[in-house]
C-alpha positions, 0 to 999 in steps of 0.5 A: 499500500503506497503513501497515497493509498494510505492517505486515502484510506485514513483521510478522514481521521487524518483531517481530524488529528490536523484540526485538533492540532491546530486547535491545540496550538491556537488554545493550548490551555483550554482545548486539549483538555478532558472537560473541553473534549466532554463539551464538544461530544455533548454539543454534538450529541444533540444534532448527532441524534438528528443525524442518525435519522436525518441521513436516511432522506438525503440518501434517497436523494431528498432532504429533511430540512424541519429537523430543528422545528420538530425538535421544537415541537416535541420539547414543547410537547413533552414539557407541557405534559409534564407541566400539566401532570404535575411533574410526576414520573408518569407524566414524564413517560406520557410527555416523552411518548407524545413528543416522539408521536409528534416527530413521527406524525410529522415525518409521516406527513413528509413522507406521504406528501412526497410519494403521493403528490410528488412534492419536491422534498426541499420544498415540503420540508421548507414549508413544513418547518414554518408551519411546525414552528407555528404550531409550536408557538402556539403551544407555548403561547410563544413563552419560555415553559421552565420544567426544573423537575422531576429528576427522571426527566431532567436526567436525560440531558443532564445527568451523567454516567460514569463521568460522561454526560448522558445524552452522549450515550443517546447519541452513541446507541442511536449511531449504532442503531443507524448503522446496523439498519443501513448495513445489516438489514433489507431496508437499509440495502433498499434505501441505498437502492432507492436513492442510487437508482429509482427505476431499477429499484422499483423493477427488482421489486422494492417499494419505493413508496414504503421505503420513503415513507419509512425513512421520513418517519425515522427522521421525525422520530430522531429529530423528536428524541433530540428535542426531548433531550434538548429540552431536558438539558435546558429544563426549558420549552421554547418555540425556537429551542433548535432553530438552526440545528438543521444548518449543523445536521446538513453540514455534517452529513454533506461534509461526511461524503453523503451525496445530495443525489442520493444513494451514496454514504454512511452514518460513519461519514455523518458522525465524522462530519458532526465531529468535524463541525463540532471541532470548528464551533468549538475552536471558533468560539475558544478564540473568540470569533463572533457567531455571526461567522460561524454560520458563514464558514458552515455555508462555505463548507456546505458549498465546497463539499457539494461542489466536490462531490458533483466534481467527483461524480462526473470525474468518475462517470468520465464527464470532466476531461482530464488534463493528459486527455486534453493535451493528447487531443490538441497534439492528435489535431496538430 
């Protein structure tokens, strides 16, 4: 194995190591500490859980822009149920179930509309994002709803096990679940087939409609789960709680190598993207860079990743002429 092959194989870990080395040099007293790494993983865990479901629509060639809104709705439903139930442990269970069901319902609506009415996923999820945010504002009356108890609820987002924040365990569990579904089940292989070649998948007997609906349901479920974790972590519900998280989710998925054209990508790559985004956010914050530049940086990363993806696909298909090929043509004409 030559050096080029080694670099290609370990490209993602090398990128993370280089970035960590740079941040360590820039912030030697703060960045390379155990507490800082825990805070990075804790920040990643919220949109990391979203990624575990949001990657499915992207693998189909679609997108789900409503994950932040669904998270806010789920958190609001959970907190309001707990408050109405006088902060009992039973109301916590009911609230979590209602919150998760809210995400599933939104995902089901997305899948049904996309498959039955052929509405572009970008359009329907963008519209539903605004609708869901509006519903959440109505439920909360556009107020902050505090939920400081019971301990069974606050532990979800604020508890620790073996010194590690509990949301990190949930993130790892969802990542493992998503990995097993995509790589070890018929459903996972069907997702790649439908995203890679919808016509061939239909001829093979795969129901693209069922796969699409199930994918958006799972995306809604993980967004709702992330919203419950966030509400527990903040010990409150607010209509705009998870606003902007869809940018981090999309950035991580695209940077992780998942093609927006569908049929190509992995949960491992998406998690790499999440780690990269988390390190960038943490580094920019430690260096005192204003938050407005964080969104500029992430937007630039998305554009660069998409451009690279399209270029790579065209190059592999032979649509991009190499420099050597162009030189040979010019010499032949002479």
